[in-house]
C-alpha positions as CSV (number, residue, x, y, z in Angstrom):
1,M,0.0,0.0,0.0
2,S,2.8,2.4,0.7
3,D,4.3,1.8,-2.7
4,S,1.1,3.1,-4.3
5,L,1.2,6.1,-2.0
6,E,4.8,6.8,-3.0
7,N,3.8,6.6,-6.6
8,A,0.9,9.0,-6.0
9,I,3.3,11.4,-4.3
10,E,5.6,11.3,-7.3
11,E,2.8,11.7,-9.8
12,N,1.3,14.5,-7.8
13,A,4.6,16.3,-7.7
14,T,5.1,16.2,-11.4
15,G,1.5,16.9,-12.4
16,P,-0.6,20.0,-12.2
17,K,-2.5,20.9,-9.1
18,K,-5.7,21.7,-10.9
19,A,-7.0,20.7,-14.4
20,S,-10.2,21.7,-16.1
21,G,-11.7,20.9,-19.4
22,D,-15.1,20.4,-21.1
23,A,-16.0,17.4,-18.8
24,G,-15.3,19.3,-15.6
25,S,-12.4,20.1,-13.3
26,V,-10.1,17.9,-11.2
27,E,-8.0,18.9,-8.2
28,Q,-5.4,16.7,-6.6
29,H,-4.6,16.2,-2.9
30,S,-1.9,18.6,-1.7
31,L,1.6,17.2,-1.4
32,K,1.6,18.1,2.3
33,D,-1.5,15.8,2.9
34,L,0.1,13.0,0.9
35,I,3.4,13.2,2.8
36,E,1.5,13.2,6.2
37,A,-0.5,10.2,5.1
38,D,2.8,8.4,4.1
39,K,4.3,9.2,7.5
40,H,1.2,8.0,9.3
41,L,1.2,4.7,7.4
42,A,4.9,4.2,8.0
43,A,4.3,4.7,11.8
44,K,1.5,2.2,11.8
45,K,3.7,-0.3,10.0
46,A,6.5,0.2,12.5
47,A,4.1,-0.2,15.4
48,K,3.0,-3.6,14.1
49,A,6.6,-4.8,13.8
50,K,7.8,-7.4,16.3
51,G,10.4,-6.5,18.8
52,L,11.4,-3.2,20.3
53,G,13.8,-2.1,17.6
54,I,16.7,-2.9,19.8
55,K,19.3,-5.6,19.0
56,L,21.5,-7.0,21.8
57,A,24.9,-8.4,21.0
58,K,27.7,-9.7,23.2
59,I,30.9,-7.9,22.6
60,S,34.2,-9.5,23.6
61,P,37.5,-7.7,23.0
62,G,40.0,-9.7,20.9
63,G,43.3,-10.9,22.4
64,T,42.0,-11.6,25.9
65,V,41.7,-15.1,27.3
């Protein structure tokens, strides 16, 4: 789902904000709204991940017995 949002952000950045023609007019979401939505989805994904985001490792200096 975030891939489609990233694509939408790219397309929105390169396209016009408003377009109008004979059939009517179209206005895209603002880039600020899309970026906030992307951050929100990334935070939800991170919250669902297992673990605390901390990795424990045992470090032993070389050359000691």
